[in-house]
C-alpha positions in Angstrom: 77.5 -66.4 160.8 80.0 -64.9 163.7 77.9 -66.2 166.4 79.3 -68.2 169.3 77.8 -71.6 170.5 77.4 -70.6 174.1 77.9 -74.7 175.8 76.2 -76.1 178.6 73.3 -72.8 178.4 71.3 -73.7 181.4 74.5 -75.3 183.8 74.9 -72.5 186.5 77.1 -74.4 189.1 78.1 -70.9 190.7 74.5 -69.6 190.8 72.2 -70.2 193.6 68.8 -70.5 192.7 67.5 -70.1 196.1 67.9 -66.5 196.0 67.9 -66.1 192.2 64.2 -64.9 190.3 63.8 -66.7 187.4 61.9 -63.6 186.0 63.4 -60.6 187.3 61.1 -57.9 185.2 57.6 -59.3 186.2 55.1 -57.0 186.4 56.9 -54.2 185.1 55.9 -54.6 181.1 55.4 -57.6 178.9 58.3 -60.0 178.5 57.1 -61.8 175.6 59.3 -61.3 173.4 62.2 -62.2 175.3 64.4 -59.3 175.9 66.8 -59.2 172.8 70.4 -59.0 174.2 73.4 -59.0 172.2 76.9 -59.4 174.2 80.6 -57.9 172.6 83.7 -59.4 174.1 87.3 -57.5 173.5 89.9 -60.5 173.3 90.9 -63.2 170.5 92.9 -65.1 173.3 92.3 -68.6 173.2 91.2 -68.5 176.7 89.9 -64.9 177.0 88.5 -63.9 180.2 86.4 -61.3 178.4 84.8 -64.2 176.3 84.6 -66.3 179.6 82.8 -63.5 181.5 80.7 -62.8 178.5 79.0 -66.3 178.3 78.7 -66.5 181.9 76.6 -63.1 181.4 74.8 -65.2 178.1 73.6 -68.3 180.7 72.5 -65.9 183.4 70.3 -63.4 181.0 69.1 -66.7 179.2 67.9 -68.3 182.8 66.8 -64.5 183.4 64.6 -65.1 180.4 66.5 -63.1 177.9 67.5 -64.4 173.9 71.1 -63.5 173.7 73.9 -63.5 170.9 77.5 -63.8 171.3 79.5 -62.0 168.4 82.6 -63.4 167.5 84.9 -60.3 166.0 87.7 -63.0 165.2 87.8 -61.8 160.7 86.4 -57.8 162.1 88.6 -55.3 160.0 89.3 -52.3 161.6 87.2 -49.4 161.4 88.0 -47.5 157.9 89.6 -50.4 156.8 87.7 -51.6 153.8 86.1 -48.9 151.5 82.6 -48.4 152.2 82.7 -50.8 155.3 81.5 -53.7 153.0 82.8 -56.6 154.7 80.2 -58.9 155.5 81.8 -59.5 159.0 81.3 -55.7 159.8 77.4 -56.1 158.2 76.7 -59.1 160.4 77.4 -57.1 163.5 75.3 -54.2 162.3 72.6 -57.0 161.7 73.0 -57.9 165.5 73.1 -54.5 166.5 69.7 -53.2 165.0 68.2 -56.9 166.0 69.1 -56.0 169.9 66.9 -54.4 172.7 69.7 -54.5 175.0 73.6 -55.1 174.8 76.4 -56.2 176.9 79.7 -55.1 176.5 82.9 -56.7 178.2 86.5 -55.3 177.5 89.6 -56.4 179.0 92.0 -53.6 180.7 94.8 -53.3 178.8 97.4 -50.1 179.4 94.9 -48.9 181.3 92.3 -48.8 178.9 89.8 -50.8 176.5 90.9 -52.9 173.8 91.3 -51.6 170.3 89.1 -54.6 169.0 86.4 -53.5 171.8 86.6 -50.0 170.4 86.9 -51.3 166.5 83.4 -53.3 167.3 81.9 -50.5 168.7 83.2 -48.0 166.1 82.2 -50.6 163.4 78.1 -49.1 165.0 77.4 -46.0 163.7 74.5 -43.9 164.8 72.3 -44.0 161.3 72.3 -46.8 159.4 69.8 -45.6 156.5 67.4 -44.3 158.7 68.2 -47.1 161.5 69.4 -46.3 164.5 71.4 -49.3 166.0 72.1 -48.4 169.5 70.0 -45.2 170.2 67.6 -46.1 173.1 68.9 -49.7 173.8 69.8 -50.6 177.5 73.7 -50.9 177.9 75.7 -53.2 180.9 79.0 -52.2 180.9 82.0 -54.9 182.7 85.6 -55.6 182.5 88.6 -58.1 183.9 91.9 -57.0 184.8 95.4 -59.3 185.0 96.0 -56.9 188.1 94.1 -55.3 190.5 90.6 -54.8 190.6 90.1 -50.9 188.2 87.4 -49.4 187.0 88.9 -47.4 183.6 87.9 -49.6 181.0 83.8 -49.6 182.4 84.2 -45.8 183.0 85.4 -45.4 179.1 82.3 -48.2 177.9 80.0 -45.7 180.0 81.5 -42.8 177.9 80.9 -44.5 174.7 77.5 -45.6 175.3 76.2 -42.1 176.3 78.1 -41.1 172.6 76.1 -43.9 171.4 72.6 -42.6 173.1 72.1 -45.7 175.2 70.7 -46.5 178.6 73.1 -47.5 180.5 72.3 -49.4 183.6 73.7 -48.1 186.9 75.5 -51.6 188.2 78.6 -52.8 186.3 81.6 -55.3 186.9 84.5 -55.7 187.3 86.7 -58.8 187.4 90.0 -58.4 189.0 93.1 -61.4 188.3 90.6 -63.0 186.2 93.2 -65.9 185.7 92.7 -66.7 189.5 88.3 -67.0 188.7 87.9 -69.3 186.6 88.0 -73.4 186.7 90.2 -75.3 184.1 86.9 -76.0 182.2 86.6 -72.1 181.8 83.6 -72.0 184.1 83.1 -69.3 186.5 83.9 -70.1 190.0 81.9 -68.9 193.2 82.5 -65.6 194.2 81.3 -61.8 194.9 82.5 -61.1 191.6 80.2 -63.5 189.8 77.3 -62.4 192.6 78.1 -59.0 191.1 77.8 -60.3 187.3 74.4 -61.9 188.4 73.3 -58.5 190.0 74.1 -56.7 186.4 72.1 -59.4 184.1 69.4 -59.0 186.4 69.5 -55.6 186.3 69.7 -55.5 182.6 66.9 -57.3 182.3 64.4 -55.5 184.2 65.7 -52.1 182.5 65.5 -53.4 178.9 61.7 -54.7 179.8 60.8 -51.3 181.9 61.7 -49.5 178.6 60.7 -51.6 176.0 57.1 -49.9 175.6 58.8 -46.5 175.7 61.4 -47.4 173.2 59.9 -45.6 170.3 59.2 -42.2 172.7 62.9 -42.0 173.7 64.4 -42.1 170.4 61.8 -39.1 169.5 63.9 -36.0 169.0 63.0 -32.7 168.4 66.9 -32.2 166.5 65.7 -35.2 164.1 62.2 -34.1 163.3 63.1 -31.1 162.3 66.1 -32.2 159.9 63.7 -35.0 158.6 61.0 -32.3 158.9 58.5 -34.6 160.3 55.9 -32.0 162.1 54.4 -33.6 164.9 50.2 -34.1 165.2 49.1 -31.6 167.2 45.8 -33.7 167.9 48.3 -36.1 169.1 50.2 -33.9 171.1 49.0 -34.5 174.8 51.5 -32.1 176.3 49.8 -29.4 174.2 46.1 -30.6 175.2 47.6 -30.5 178.7 48.6 -27.5 178.8 45.6 -26.1 176.5 43.0 -27.4 179.1 44.6 -25.9 182.1 44.5 -22.1 180.3 41.1 -22.4 180.3 
């Protein structure tokens, strides 16, 4: 499987547990099964800071009670490079997307934008696969890393893409400036305001994912799709029609 193994998943040296909820979504909705979060990153460098940030995010999500998968795009072809998308990496990426309830997208900023690798992963996720929608109705957190001063170009683009993919992109986001200064030699992130913001974002992602979970089918139910697939609504179950009818009496 093209999934990264998460080293030291329970070791969070930059987190102060005195201020961190273990179950930030407690009371929002049932916490079981665990929220399922897929994480994507946008660089194949040996020391990829978008990958390192993504791994820190996954550890935090696990701490907050989520189940995570980090997809490794090392052999992902370009969109339309393989006929009918018949490539095991494409199939696996789509399977993980269908498995997920929420996602994290983290891209380096290159030439003022997200990387081609980040865009390729998103482009391999169609709005519909045989009637199954791998992104619609899922939550999304966006993050970026920069080699220079802080910027928000990449996260702004990821927000546009998330909206296009019909995802619920949470309000908070993370942008790590001069990322090469923010990590120890072992790849772990140093305590900083940048790390604290990642904690904020992951905490918020878990909350929104659990909060929306009971309503996932309702938010994915669209008039245009019911019409296209010829699925008329059942009048007896249309609570809005019942309410309107009652008011008119």
